[in-house]
Backbone as ProteinMPNN parsed JSONL, in Angstrom:
{"seq_chain_A": "MKQTIMIVEDDKMIRNLVRIYLEKNGYVVVEAADGEEAKAIFIKHLPCLIILDLMLPKVSGEEFCEWVKQQENGEVSIIMLSAKTSIEDRIAGLKIGADDYMTKPFDANELIAHVEAVLRRTGSYCQKIVYDGLCIKPRKGEVWLHNKSIQLTNFEFNLLYLFMQHPNNVLSREQLVTELYPNAESTVLDRTIDAHIKKLREKIEEEPAKPKRIQTVRGMGYKFVQNSS", "coords_chain_A": {"N_chain_A": [[42.627, 104.377, -47.266], [42.769, 101.188, -46.355], [40.319, 98.64, -45.798], [39.869, 96.248, -43.214], [39.129, 92.811, -43.178], [37.917, 89.997, -41.501], [38.142, 86.504, -41.666], [36.449, 83.858, -40.401], [36.639, 80.645, -40.179], [36.741, 77.148, -40.227], [37.497, 75.457, -42.266], [40.222, 75.11, -44.208], [40.608, 75.328, -46.999], [38.378, 76.785, -47.86], [38.826, 79.166, -46.449], [41.204, 80.034, -47.688], [40.315, 80.429, -50.324], [38.368, 82.505, -50.034], [40.004, 84.473, -48.926], [41.817, 85.012, -51.063], [40.112, 86.146, -53.006], [39.151, 88.39, -51.614], [41.545, 89.822, -51.077], [42.3, 90.317, -53.704], [40.434, 92.204, -54.328], [41.256, 94.363, -52.924], [41.199, 94.391, -50.093], [42.384, 94.147, -46.697], [43.238, 91.182, -45.064], [42.536, 89.069, -42.318], [42.716, 85.994, -40.467], [40.937, 83.306, -38.835], [40.704, 80.075, -37.348], [39.005, 78.951, -35.552], [36.432, 79.683, -33.064], [37.49, 80.565, -30.613], [40.109, 81.4, -31.162], [39.388, 83.402, -32.887], [38.393, 85.446, -31.233], [40.686, 86.541, -30.001], [42.068, 87.461, -32.284], [40.237, 89.288, -33.249], [40.268, 91.327, -31.229], [42.848, 92.213, -31.545], [43.009, 93.18, -34.198], [40.608, 94.475, -34.863], [38.542, 94.321, -37.049], [36.675, 95.596, -39.926], [34.665, 94.12, -40.953], [33.314, 90.827, -40.624], [33.477, 87.611, -41.937], [31.729, 84.88, -41.285], [31.704, 81.545, -40.314], [29.399, 79.165, -38.983], [29.469, 76.618, -37.756], [31.803, 75.965, -35.828], [34.879, 74.926, -34.26], [35.453, 74.777, -30.644], [34.406, 77.509, -29.888], [31.209, 78.319, -30.866], [29.948, 79.684, -34.015], [27.639, 81.206, -33.587], [27.834, 81.904, -30.867], [30.192, 83.388, -30.953], [29.418, 85.497, -32.583], [27.47, 86.772, -30.996], [29.143, 87.568, -28.888], [30.857, 89.411, -30.21], [29.029, 91.448, -30.854], [28.536, 92.432, -28.347], [30.753, 93.864, -27.615], [32.339, 96.891, -26.59], [33.096, 98.714, -28.593], [31.748, 97.666, -30.689], [31.189, 97.915, -33.674], [31.425, 96.437, -35.871], [30.601, 94.703, -38.888], [28.793, 91.694, -39.761], [28.855, 88.924, -41.839], [27.249, 85.966, -42.162], [28.33, 82.855, -43.203], [27.357, 79.914, -44.058], [26.728, 76.353, -43.794], [24.291, 75.778, -42.863], [21.114, 75.827, -43.893], [18.376, 76.283, -43.623], [15.301, 78.189, -43.386], [14.763, 78.819, -40.753], [17.291, 78.787, -39.592], [18.531, 80.927, -40.936], [16.938, 83.069, -40.047], [17.456, 82.95, -37.308], [20.18, 83.546, -37.282], [20.23, 86.195, -38.25], [18.802, 87.419, -36.222], [20.499, 87.316, -34.018], [22.403, 89.099, -34.641], [23.734, 89.153, -37.147], [24.521, 90.861, -40.201], [24.059, 90.013, -42.708], [23.36, 86.977, -44.546], [24.615, 84.087, -45.957], [24.593, 81.042, -47.775], [26.336, 77.889, -47.978], [27.037, 75.62, -50.697], [28.834, 78.409, -52.236], [29.161, 81.264, -54.404], [32.153, 82.89, -55.1], [32.405, 85.44, -56.236], [29.846, 86.435, -55.825], [29.865, 86.546, -53.069], [31.731, 88.612, -52.631], [30.27, 90.711, -53.684], [28.234, 90.875, -51.764], [29.767, 91.601, -49.548], [30.648, 94.145, -50.336], [28.2, 95.447, -50.488], [27.286, 95.394, -47.819], [29.343, 96.88, -46.584], [28.997, 99.352, -47.779], [26.751, 100.218, -46.472], [27.68, 100.471, -43.912], [30.083, 101.75, -43.941], [31.05, 104.218, -42.931], [31.768, 103.689, -40.337], [34.064, 102.322, -40.583], [36.303, 103.749, -41.005], [39.219, 103.738, -39.967], [42.396, 103.156, -38.332], [44.376, 100.479, -37.493], [46.701, 98.962, -35.382], [48.103, 96.265, -33.906], [46.135, 95.971, -31.784], [45.761, 98.638, -31.107], [43.659, 101.202, -31.915], [42.606, 103.842, -33.998], [40.081, 106.18, -34.716], [39.61, 108.448, -36.908], [37.447, 110.047, -37.91], [35.561, 109.873, -35.945], [36.873, 110.698, -33.725], [37.939, 108.96, -31.814], [39.848, 106.703, -29.743], [40.98, 103.437, -29.259], [42.226, 100.864, -27.205], [43.161, 97.617, -27.11], [40.437, 97.006, -27.196], [39.305, 98.776, -25.378], [38.204, 102.011, -24.511], [40.223, 104.885, -24.917], [41.092, 107.927, -23.472], [42.152, 110.849, -24.937], [43.869, 114.011, -25.155], [43.15, 116.753, -27.464], [45.485, 117.458, -28.841], [47.129, 115.241, -28.324], [45.655, 113.275, -29.631], [45.83, 114.144, -32.341], [48.565, 113.96, -32.664], [49.009, 111.185, -32.299], [47.52, 110.208, -34.442], [48.962, 111.256, -36.595], [51.395, 109.845, -36.309], [50.376, 107.196, -36.696], [49.622, 107.243, -39.32], [51.985, 107.127, -40.602], [53.571, 104.646, -40.276], [56.463, 103.046, -38.935], [58.193, 104.917, -39.945], [60.637, 107.417, -39.41], [59.96, 110.39, -37.702], [60.983, 113.616, -37.421], [61.507, 116.039, -34.727], [61.169, 118.553, -35.789], [59.581, 118.03, -38.028], [57.238, 117.136, -36.757], [56.498, 119.399, -35.327], [56.047, 121.203, -37.446], [53.841, 119.976, -38.692], [51.923, 119.887, -36.65], [51.964, 122.267, -35.268], [51.734, 124.536, -37.195], [52.037, 127.323, -37.352], [53.778, 128.192, -35.444], [56.851, 128.723, -33.482], [59.453, 126.517, -33.873], [61.699, 126.218, -32.229], [60.839, 126.866, -29.729], [59.005, 124.907, -29.192], [60.047, 122.291, -29.228], [60.594, 120.945, -26.76], [58.037, 120.858, -25.845], [56.794, 119.056, -27.6], [58.187, 116.716, -26.841], [57.157, 116.44, -24.257], [54.428, 115.991, -24.737], [54.574, 113.559, -26.1], [55.56, 111.947, -24.081], [53.35, 111.917, -22.317], [51.457, 110.761, -24.025], [52.589, 108.219, -24.416], [52.209, 107.19, -21.832], [49.553, 106.585, -21.905], [49.15, 104.771, -24.002], [51.042, 102.805, -23.996], [52.099, 99.654, -22.722], [54.28, 99.471, -21.016], [55.389, 102.347, -20.264], [57.981, 103.333, -19.741], [59.538, 101.71, -21.262], [58.929, 101.95, -24.157], [57.137, 100.409, -26.808], [55.603, 101.03, -29.01], [55.738, 103.91, -29.724], [58.776, 104.872, -30.445], [61.94, 106.219, -29.511], [64.283, 107.575, -31.705], [67.502, 107.972, -31.597], [68.963, 111.12, -31.989], [67.496, 111.647, -34.202], [64.632, 111.613, -34.071], [61.293, 110.491, -33.61], [59.625, 107.31, -33.871], [56.814, 105.517, -34.952], [56.181, 102.251, -34.315], [55.051, 99.712, -36.252], [54.698, 96.872, -35.968], [54.697, 95.875, -33.02], [54.547, 93.728, -31.379]], "CA_chain_A": [[42.684, 103.591, -46.029], [42.217, 99.881, -46.669], [39.491, 98.051, -44.766], [40.276, 94.902, -42.776], [38.076, 91.812, -43.057], [38.339, 88.772, -40.832], [37.477, 85.278, -42.049], [36.401, 82.856, -39.31], [36.254, 79.425, -40.931], [37.643, 76.033, -39.915], [37.906, 74.796, -43.512], [41.324, 75.929, -44.748], [40.403, 75.598, -48.421], [37.427, 77.913, -47.997], [39.512, 80.371, -45.99], [42.129, 80.476, -48.749], [39.556, 80.942, -51.483], [37.794, 83.771, -49.674], [41.134, 85.436, -48.765], [42.326, 85.379, -52.396], [39.148, 87.052, -53.625], [39.152, 89.631, -50.845], [42.79, 90.571, -51.349], [42.249, 90.749, -55.106], [39.528, 93.354, -54.363], [41.842, 95.45, -52.182], [40.99, 94.345, -48.649], [43.352, 93.508, -45.801], [42.558, 90.004, -44.564], [43.072, 88.279, -41.197], [41.978, 84.733, -40.454], [40.879, 82.459, -37.612], [40.167, 78.728, -37.648], [37.977, 78.568, -34.553], [35.843, 80.807, -32.385], [38.365, 81.025, -29.562], [41.189, 82.163, -31.826], [38.782, 84.585, -33.498], [38.276, 86.512, -30.249], [42.003, 87.193, -29.873], [42.391, 88.209, -33.509], [39.34, 90.446, -33.327], [40.726, 92.378, -30.331], [44.116, 92.769, -32.042], [42.891, 93.827, -35.521], [39.369, 95.248, -34.938], [38.193, 94.401, -38.478], [35.462, 96.312, -40.292], [33.634, 93.142, -41.301], [33.665, 89.43, -40.347], [32.806, 86.53, -42.685], [31.653, 83.925, -40.154], [31.078, 80.196, -40.361], [28.675, 78.913, -37.71], [29.856, 75.348, -37.142], [33.205, 76.125, -35.528], [35.386, 74.28, -33.043], [35.706, 75.516, -29.393], [33.313, 78.493, -29.678], [30.421, 78.305, -32.09], [29.784, 80.963, -34.704], [26.541, 81.966, -32.953], [28.416, 82.47, -29.623], [31.157, 84.436, -31.316], [28.629, 86.66, -33.115], [26.887, 87.459, -29.844], [30.273, 88.173, -28.186], [31.285, 90.577, -30.967], [28.036, 92.488, -30.72], [28.573, 92.927, -26.985], [31.945, 94.662, -27.379], [32.04, 98.32, -26.416], [33.205, 99.413, -29.847], [31.348, 96.651, -31.658], [30.531, 98.457, -34.876], [31.789, 95.556, -36.958], [29.485, 94.015, -39.556], [28.998, 90.236, -39.857], [28.155, 88.118, -42.853], [27.315, 84.546, -41.861], [28.522, 82.019, -44.366], [27.099, 78.686, -43.334], [26.052, 75.228, -44.423], [22.929, 75.741, -42.327], [20.406, 76.448, -45.025], [16.94, 76.435, -43.397], [14.803, 79.518, -43.077], [14.894, 79.039, -39.309], [18.703, 79.11, -39.335], [18.754, 82.287, -41.448], [16.261, 84.024, -39.159], [18.179, 82.958, -36.047], [21.458, 84.258, -37.476], [19.987, 87.624, -38.345], [18.315, 87.919, -34.928], [21.574, 87.45, -33.041], [23.284, 90.218, -34.968], [24.299, 89.156, -38.475], [24.029, 91.84, -41.152], [23.746, 89.316, -43.949], [23.449, 85.518, -44.381], [24.806, 83.344, -47.196], [24.717, 79.597, -47.562], [27.307, 77.081, -48.772], [28.169, 76.22, -51.438], [28.619, 79.795, -52.573], [29.981, 81.811, -55.474], [33.05, 83.883, -54.487], [32.08, 86.812, -56.728], [28.614, 86.889, -55.124], [30.249, 86.93, -51.7], [32.335, 89.911, -52.716], [29.194, 91.708, -53.868], [27.583, 91.029, -50.487], [30.71, 92.344, -48.697], [30.614, 95.553, -50.768], [26.908, 95.989, -50.145], [27.269, 95.636, -46.379], [30.276, 97.992, -46.254], [28.389, 100.593, -48.219], [25.799, 100.613, -45.433], [28.364, 100.717, -42.611], [31.464, 102.173, -44.251], [31.498, 105.341, -42.124], [32.299, 103.18, -39.103], [35.269, 101.583, -40.865], [37.423, 104.651, -41.255], [40.071, 103.583, -38.798], [43.707, 102.566, -38.485], [44.571, 99.554, -36.338], [47.98, 98.236, -35.281], [48.321, 95.495, -32.699], [45.202, 96.289, -30.721], [45.574, 100.085, -30.952], [42.781, 101.634, -33.015], [42.203, 105.255, -34.003], [38.965, 106.474, -35.652], [39.744, 109.902, -37.076], [36.171, 110.712, -38.139], [34.757, 109.891, -34.721], [37.665, 111.229, -32.632], [38.063, 107.927, -30.785], [41.004, 105.811, -29.721], [40.725, 102.22, -28.496], [43.396, 100.0, -26.94], [42.694, 96.265, -26.732], [38.965, 97.034, -27.102], [38.893, 99.691, -24.334], [38.301, 103.412, -24.929], [41.335, 105.672, -24.331], [40.819, 109.376, -23.567], [43.321, 111.691, -25.264], [43.612, 115.421, -25.469], [43.09, 116.996, -28.893], [46.851, 117.433, -29.385], [47.613, 113.845, -28.281], [44.952, 112.579, -30.699], [46.421, 114.516, -33.614], [49.931, 113.398, -32.658], [48.941, 109.755, -32.549], [47.005, 110.018, -35.818], [50.076, 111.508, -37.508], [52.281, 108.685, -36.208], [49.812, 105.967, -37.243], [49.585, 107.372, -40.782], [53.35, 106.946, -41.118], [54.19, 103.593, -39.439], [57.866, 102.617, -39.171], [58.961, 106.043, -40.486], [61.121, 108.349, -38.395], [59.493, 111.729, -37.813], [61.816, 114.497, -36.587], [60.746, 117.023, -33.952], [60.812, 119.64, -36.696], [58.414, 117.59, -38.815], [56.067, 117.091, -35.868], [56.138, 120.789, -35.043], [55.476, 121.765, -38.686], [52.503, 119.393, -38.934], [50.974, 120.081, -35.555], [52.006, 123.686, -34.922], [52.247, 125.161, -38.426], [52.304, 128.788, -37.231], [54.568, 128.464, -34.207], [58.287, 128.624, -33.571], [59.866, 125.138, -33.486], [62.714, 126.23, -31.178], [60.115, 126.94, -28.433], [58.102, 123.784, -29.035], [60.678, 120.968, -29.215], [60.369, 120.35, -25.463], [56.584, 120.61, -25.744], [56.585, 117.785, -28.334], [58.663, 115.63, -25.995], [56.253, 116.297, -23.123], [53.205, 115.38, -25.24], [54.863, 112.153, -26.409], [55.647, 111.258, -22.812], [51.996, 111.725, -21.851], [50.81, 109.796, -24.929], [53.097, 106.908, -24.057], [51.606, 106.768, -20.569], [48.21, 106.153, -22.194], [49.0, 103.712, -24.988], [52.093, 101.81, -23.868], [51.991, 98.805, -21.571], [55.374, 99.922, -20.178], [55.814, 103.65, -20.832], [59.414, 103.524, -19.634], [60.128, 100.888, -22.301], [57.893, 102.022, -25.194], [57.257, 99.556, -28.01], [54.889, 101.646, -30.121], [56.381, 105.164, -30.11], [60.132, 104.692, -30.017], [62.865, 107.334, -29.785], [65.404, 107.256, -32.598], [68.454, 108.94, -31.097], [69.522, 112.06, -32.912], [66.659, 111.794, -35.407], [63.231, 111.941, -33.73], [60.473, 109.403, -33.08], [59.104, 106.382, -34.86], [55.746, 104.633, -34.541], [56.515, 100.9, -34.779], [53.807, 99.03, -36.621], [54.63, 95.529, -35.409], [55.349, 96.001, -31.726], [54.421, 92.505, -30.641]], "C_chain_A": [[42.009, 102.264, -46.266], [41.4, 99.322, -45.471], [39.926, 96.618, -44.473], [39.081, 94.01, -42.607], [38.638, 90.58, -42.437], [37.477, 87.598, -41.337], [37.561, 84.324, -40.888], [35.808, 81.593, -39.878], [37.252, 78.312, -40.631], [38.122, 75.254, -41.132], [38.977, 75.64, -44.199], [41.161, 76.251, -46.208], [39.467, 76.75, -48.677], [38.06, 79.211, -47.542], [40.431, 80.911, -47.066], [41.412, 81.081, -49.927], [39.009, 82.321, -51.192], [38.891, 84.849, -49.56], [41.631, 85.904, -50.12], [41.413, 86.401, -53.059], [39.097, 88.396, -52.917], [40.389, 90.482, -51.145], [42.815, 91.064, -52.771], [41.387, 92.015, -55.244], [40.0, 94.477, -53.413], [41.656, 95.484, -50.685], [42.173, 93.717, -47.906], [42.616, 92.367, -45.119], [43.289, 89.394, -43.373], [42.156, 87.07, -41.066], [41.971, 84.084, -39.084], [40.231, 81.151, -37.948], [39.141, 78.253, -36.654], [37.535, 79.82, -33.825], [36.709, 81.387, -31.282], [39.478, 81.89, -30.129], [40.636, 83.46, -32.399], [38.672, 85.738, -32.513], [39.599, 87.276, -30.096], [42.373, 87.989, -31.091], [41.487, 89.406, -33.678], [39.86, 91.586, -32.507], [42.021, 93.039, -30.894], [43.906, 93.594, -33.332], [41.634, 94.667, -35.699], [38.899, 95.406, -36.394], [36.883, 95.173, -38.675], [34.313, 95.313, -40.5], [34.178, 91.73, -41.027], [32.833, 88.537, -41.252], [32.856, 85.291, -41.78], [30.95, 82.638, -40.487], [30.398, 79.971, -39.017], [29.127, 77.62, -36.991], [31.353, 75.317, -36.908], [33.624, 75.307, -34.332], [35.49, 75.295, -31.862], [34.617, 76.517, -29.047], [32.529, 78.569, -30.955], [30.304, 79.69, -32.717], [28.713, 81.825, -34.046], [27.081, 82.648, -31.67], [29.357, 83.618, -29.943], [30.433, 85.662, -31.817], [28.058, 87.458, -31.938], [27.969, 88.191, -29.034], [30.743, 89.483, -28.903], [30.304, 91.742, -30.772], [27.965, 93.103, -29.334], [29.787, 93.84, -26.705], [31.604, 96.155, -27.393], [32.118, 99.09, -27.718], [32.769, 98.513, -31.002], [30.546, 97.202, -32.812], [30.811, 97.578, -36.105], [30.572, 94.88, -37.547], [29.84, 92.516, -39.689], [28.178, 89.655, -40.968], [28.347, 86.632, -42.451], [27.391, 83.765, -43.16], [28.49, 80.581, -43.875], [26.497, 77.587, -44.199], [24.656, 75.004, -43.866], [22.033, 76.558, -43.256], [18.914, 76.696, -44.756], [16.574, 77.893, -43.139], [14.974, 79.846, -41.588], [16.292, 79.428, -38.927], [19.013, 80.536, -39.79], [18.132, 83.311, -40.468], [17.012, 84.121, -37.826], [19.472, 83.713, -36.146], [21.275, 85.754, -37.521], [19.534, 88.213, -36.983], [19.417, 88.117, -33.927], [22.628, 88.492, -33.458], [23.932, 90.213, -36.344], [23.685, 90.243, -39.357], [23.62, 91.216, -42.473], [23.971, 87.828, -43.709], [23.562, 84.903, -45.722], [25.013, 81.895, -46.874], [25.795, 78.98, -48.464], [26.552, 75.978, -49.5], [27.794, 77.64, -51.934], [29.53, 80.171, -53.74], [30.812, 82.924, -54.882], [32.754, 85.297, -54.954], [30.807, 87.332, -56.08], [28.934, 87.28, -53.726], [30.856, 88.306, -51.666], [31.278, 91.008, -52.886], [28.44, 91.94, -52.58], [28.459, 91.863, -49.551], [30.618, 93.814, -49.064], [29.298, 96.206, -50.369], [26.802, 96.301, -48.645], [28.153, 96.799, -45.997], [29.761, 99.309, -46.735], [27.429, 101.124, -47.16], [26.539, 101.06, -44.166], [29.742, 101.34, -42.753], [31.955, 103.346, -43.391], [32.153, 104.887, -40.824], [33.672, 102.535, -39.326], [36.46, 102.475, -41.201], [38.332, 104.643, -40.016], [41.409, 102.959, -39.183], [43.953, 101.694, -37.267], [45.944, 98.899, -36.463], [48.069, 97.569, -33.916], [47.441, 95.954, -31.546], [44.961, 97.761, -30.47], [44.795, 100.609, -32.164], [42.467, 103.113, -32.887], [41.136, 105.443, -35.109], [38.934, 107.963, -35.857], [38.433, 110.636, -37.242], [35.366, 110.825, -36.853], [35.549, 110.438, -33.519], [37.865, 110.246, -31.51], [39.367, 107.174, -30.925], [40.663, 104.649, -28.81], [42.004, 101.411, -28.373], [42.904, 98.691, -26.367], [41.2, 96.338, -26.37], [38.46, 97.916, -25.941], [39.154, 101.137, -24.774], [39.414, 104.119, -24.176], [41.023, 107.153, -24.529], [42.1, 110.143, -23.787], [42.914, 113.118, -25.409], [43.611, 115.59, -26.992], [44.48, 116.919, -29.517], [47.374, 115.976, -29.398], [46.943, 113.014, -29.392], [45.609, 112.87, -32.054], [47.854, 113.954, -33.765], [49.923, 111.913, -32.989], [48.469, 109.456, -33.977], [48.131, 110.256, -36.821], [51.062, 110.341, -37.504], [51.703, 107.454, -36.94], [49.609, 106.026, -38.775], [50.93, 107.114, -41.406], [54.096, 105.869, -40.331], [55.596, 103.276, -39.911], [58.678, 103.722, -39.876], [59.386, 106.98, -39.383], [60.562, 109.746, -38.706], [60.332, 112.618, -36.874], [60.926, 115.402, -35.778], [60.308, 118.179, -34.857], [59.61, 119.281, -37.55], [57.14, 117.624, -37.974], [55.578, 118.503, -35.586], [55.457, 121.426, -36.267], [54.06, 121.261, -38.945], [51.48, 119.814, -37.887], [50.89, 121.513, -35.036], [52.489, 124.49, -36.121], [52.581, 126.629, -38.318], [53.148, 129.183, -36.042], [56.04, 128.316, -34.455], [58.793, 127.282, -33.018], [60.853, 125.181, -32.346], [62.05, 126.276, -29.767], [59.417, 125.627, -28.149], [58.756, 122.385, -29.01], [60.407, 120.265, -27.882], [58.886, 120.009, -25.221], [56.21, 119.289, -26.451], [57.012, 116.618, -27.467], [57.696, 115.384, -24.839], [54.95, 115.623, -23.579], [53.426, 113.898, -25.544], [54.977, 111.359, -25.115], [54.253, 110.945, -22.229], [51.237, 110.7, -22.713], [51.289, 108.386, -24.645], [52.457, 106.353, -22.816], [50.213, 106.183, -20.79], [48.115, 104.948, -23.11], [50.059, 102.62, -24.908], [51.847, 100.957, -22.609], [53.072, 99.125, -20.523], [55.923, 101.227, -20.717], [57.304, 103.894, -20.761], [60.169, 102.752, -20.688], [59.157, 100.825, -23.47], [58.201, 101.103, -26.371], [56.599, 100.203, -29.23], [55.577, 102.924, -30.615], [57.797, 105.12, -29.537], [60.979, 105.921, -30.376], [64.002, 106.839, -30.66], [66.459, 108.366, -32.3], [69.01, 109.821, -32.218], [68.65, 112.35, -34.138], [65.214, 112.186, -35.076], [62.499, 110.721, -33.125], [59.915, 108.545, -34.217], [57.979, 105.546, -34.262], [55.952, 103.258, -35.166], [55.237, 100.108, -35.004], [53.641, 97.674, -35.923], [55.392, 95.526, -34.073], [55.281, 94.707, -30.92], [55.631, 91.602, -30.839]], "O_chain_A": [[40.783, 102.211, -46.369], [41.756, 99.516, -44.309], [40.304, 95.875, -45.378], [38.108, 94.398, -41.96], [39.731, 90.146, -42.799], [36.253, 87.698, -41.42], [38.66, 84.011, -40.431], [34.592, 81.491, -40.038], [38.461, 78.502, -40.762], [39.065, 74.469, -41.03], [38.701, 76.728, -44.704], [41.536, 77.342, -46.638], [39.691, 77.579, -49.559], [37.861, 80.251, -48.169], [40.441, 82.113, -47.331], [41.827, 82.105, -50.47], [39.163, 83.227, -52.011], [38.727, 85.975, -50.03], [41.85, 87.101, -50.304], [41.88, 87.4, -53.608], [39.009, 89.436, -53.57], [40.297, 91.678, -51.423], [43.318, 92.159, -53.021], [41.586, 92.804, -56.168], [39.254, 95.415, -53.132], [41.927, 96.507, -50.057], [42.87, 92.856, -48.444], [41.496, 92.55, -44.644], [44.508, 89.222, -43.406], [40.998, 87.095, -41.482], [42.88, 84.285, -38.278], [39.3, 81.107, -38.752], [38.471, 77.248, -36.889], [38.156, 80.877, -33.937], [36.664, 82.593, -31.039], [39.749, 82.981, -29.628], [41.313, 84.488, -32.403], [38.838, 86.894, -32.901], [39.616, 88.506, -30.066], [42.933, 89.078, -30.972], [41.916, 90.437, -34.194], [39.907, 92.715, -32.994], [42.245, 94.239, -30.737], [44.576, 94.61, -33.52], [41.588, 95.501, -36.604], [38.866, 96.524, -36.908], [36.105, 95.374, -37.743], [33.148, 95.626, -40.255], [35.374, 91.483, -41.186], [31.614, 88.691, -41.326], [33.929, 84.732, -41.549], [29.785, 82.618, -40.883], [30.81, 80.553, -38.014], [29.155, 77.564, -35.761], [32.096, 74.72, -37.687], [32.798, 75.018, -33.466], [35.599, 76.502, -32.077], [33.966, 76.383, -28.011], [33.086, 78.846, -32.017], [30.523, 80.713, -32.069], [28.865, 83.043, -33.957], [26.81, 83.824, -31.429], [29.329, 84.669, -29.304], [30.826, 86.78, -31.485], [28.162, 88.684, -31.907], [27.74, 89.3, -28.552], [30.985, 90.504, -28.26], [30.718, 92.88, -30.552], [27.395, 94.181, -29.161], [29.834, 94.508, -25.672], [30.709, 96.605, -28.108], [31.328, 100.005, -27.951], [33.308, 98.566, -32.107], [29.341, 96.97, -32.903], [30.471, 97.942, -37.231], [29.633, 94.526, -36.835], [31.01, 92.135, -39.722], [26.966, 89.858, -41.044], [29.47, 86.129, -42.412], [26.615, 83.989, -44.089], [29.478, 80.083, -43.337], [25.841, 77.858, -45.205], [23.923, 74.138, -44.344], [22.166, 77.774, -43.389], [18.245, 77.28, -45.608], [17.405, 78.707, -42.736], [15.284, 80.977, -41.213], [16.497, 80.279, -38.061], [19.697, 81.272, -39.078], [18.77, 84.305, -40.12], [17.187, 85.21, -37.278], [19.845, 84.441, -35.226], [22.044, 86.505, -36.92], [19.851, 89.356, -36.654], [19.313, 88.987, -33.063], [23.601, 88.736, -32.743], [24.62, 91.173, -36.692], [22.488, 90.517, -39.276], [22.91, 91.836, -43.265], [24.687, 87.45, -42.782], [22.712, 85.143, -46.58], [25.547, 81.552, -45.819], [26.106, 79.483, -49.544], [25.556, 75.459, -48.997], [26.621, 78.001, -52.032], [30.523, 79.5, -54.023], [30.272, 83.818, -54.23], [32.838, 86.246, -54.174], [30.689, 88.528, -55.81], [28.362, 88.238, -53.207], [30.545, 89.099, -50.778], [31.386, 92.087, -52.304], [28.034, 93.068, -52.302], [27.955, 92.732, -48.84], [30.518, 94.657, -48.173], [29.271, 97.367, -49.962], [26.288, 97.351, -48.259], [27.764, 97.626, -45.172], [30.075, 100.332, -46.125], [27.308, 102.334, -46.973], [26.063, 101.933, -43.44], [30.483, 101.442, -41.776], [33.155, 103.46, -43.145], [32.99, 105.597, -40.265], [34.371, 102.232, -38.359], [37.504, 101.988, -41.633], [38.187, 105.484, -39.129], [41.533, 102.317, -40.227], [43.755, 102.132, -36.134], [46.297, 98.355, -37.509], [48.106, 98.247, -32.89], [47.934, 96.284, -30.467], [44.063, 98.118, -29.708], [45.239, 100.464, -33.303], [42.106, 103.589, -31.811], [41.263, 104.954, -36.231], [38.307, 108.683, -35.08], [38.306, 111.76, -36.757], [34.582, 111.759, -36.686], [34.993, 110.623, -32.436], [37.955, 110.652, -30.352], [39.92, 107.017, -32.013], [40.125, 104.841, -27.72], [42.771, 101.292, -29.329], [42.311, 98.647, -25.289], [40.772, 95.791, -25.354], [37.294, 97.806, -25.562], [40.204, 101.439, -25.341], [39.543, 103.98, -22.959], [40.722, 107.578, -25.644], [43.015, 110.111, -22.964], [41.769, 113.423, -25.742], [44.019, 114.687, -27.722], [44.637, 116.371, -30.608], [47.987, 115.543, -30.374], [47.581, 112.163, -30.011], [45.906, 111.951, -32.817], [48.271, 113.541, -34.846], [50.694, 111.434, -33.821], [48.981, 108.545, -34.628], [48.24, 109.522, -37.803], [51.513, 109.899, -38.561], [52.403, 106.768, -37.684], [49.445, 104.997, -39.43], [51.021, 106.902, -42.615], [55.155, 106.151, -39.769], [55.884, 103.241, -41.108], [59.775, 103.442, -40.359], [58.586, 107.311, -38.507], [60.677, 110.226, -39.833], [60.372, 112.381, -35.667], [59.739, 115.542, -36.073], [59.21, 118.714, -34.706], [58.727, 120.109, -37.775], [56.094, 118.085, -38.431], [54.376, 118.764, -35.607], [54.432, 122.095, -36.143], [53.187, 122.021, -39.365], [50.317, 120.064, -38.203], [49.888, 121.92, -34.447], [53.57, 125.075, -36.061], [53.351, 127.137, -39.133], [53.226, 130.356, -35.676], [56.451, 127.839, -35.513], [58.584, 126.961, -31.848], [60.862, 124.254, -31.536], [62.61, 125.803, -28.779], [59.247, 125.26, -26.986], [58.06, 121.395, -28.787], [60.024, 119.095, -27.88], [58.534, 119.055, -24.527], [55.403, 118.513, -25.941], [56.286, 115.63, -27.361], [57.444, 114.234, -24.481], [54.425, 114.766, -22.867], [52.553, 113.074, -25.272], [54.534, 110.212, -25.057], [54.016, 109.852, -21.716], [50.476, 109.882, -22.196], [50.488, 107.451, -24.632], [52.184, 105.155, -22.748], [49.734, 105.388, -19.98], [47.153, 104.183, -23.04], [50.002, 101.634, -25.642], [51.439, 101.474, -21.569], [52.826, 99.063, -19.319], [56.834, 101.218, -21.545], [57.856, 104.585, -21.617], [61.315, 103.082, -20.994], [58.609, 99.76, -23.754], [59.329, 101.022, -26.857], [57.005, 99.944, -30.363], [55.955, 103.014, -31.783], [58.009, 105.299, -28.337], [60.761, 106.569, -31.4], [64.608, 105.804, -30.382], [66.306, 109.519, -32.703], [69.464, 109.328, -33.251], [68.998, 113.167, -34.99], [64.642, 113.029, -35.766], [63.025, 110.03, -32.253], [59.759, 108.996, -35.352], [58.145, 104.938, -33.205], [55.907, 103.108, -36.387], [54.456, 99.869, -34.083], [52.587, 97.372, -35.365], [56.582, 95.212, -34.024], [55.912, 94.612, -29.867], [55.685, 90.51, -30.275]]}, "name": "protein", "num_of_chains": 1, "seq": "MKQTIMIVEDDKMIRNLVRIYLEKNGYVVVEAADGEEAKAIFIKHLPCLIILDLMLPKVSGEEFCEWVKQQENGEVSIIMLSAKTSIEDRIAGLKIGADDYMTKPFDANELIAHVEAVLRRTGSYCQKIVYDGLCIKPRKGEVWLHNKSIQLTNFEFNLLYLFMQHPNNVLSREQLVTELYPNAESTVLDRTIDAHIKKLREKIEEEPAKPKRIQTVRGMGYKFVQNSS"}
């Protein structure tokens, strides 16, 4: 399960450099050029870690950091990467919620080492799958939609987890029954699967009658669509 890291940096050259090194080391990367854009991207992708510049347009890095830490599921780690180099700046950054602080200019390999060190401390919180604002945390048994907690039954949770592990793949009713009811008779449970999917749609779809995430594939089964926006 790849971990997602967000870069919040107004300098495009620095963003590109950091992205290249992160992707080379197996991370999924999303980017924002200012603090306002970063809020929308954060809610959509719920990254495990943020590499954050402080001197940003629209919303400062300090304000954005405080906002992230106030989120209900705000378990994300933050590494501040800033041209502010004084001891006072470092202390202030750590006090408002940063997990680490690096100064510019920086060595990209050293940054990767800092990323790995922070994720080693917080990695248990990063076991999650996120698609377009929908987040499932299998180890914690939690589901979040646009940064708000969603309450699912145990079966609904397992059903959603199965779908999110196989995005854009059609899963037949027989496959769903085999995975979720391994010791039961599929002929009895086909309608049960349909009923559970109906209830799940009511909780995770903006318009349950016109589902974008869990779509019916006529004559074949159901498909969880990764890019529903």
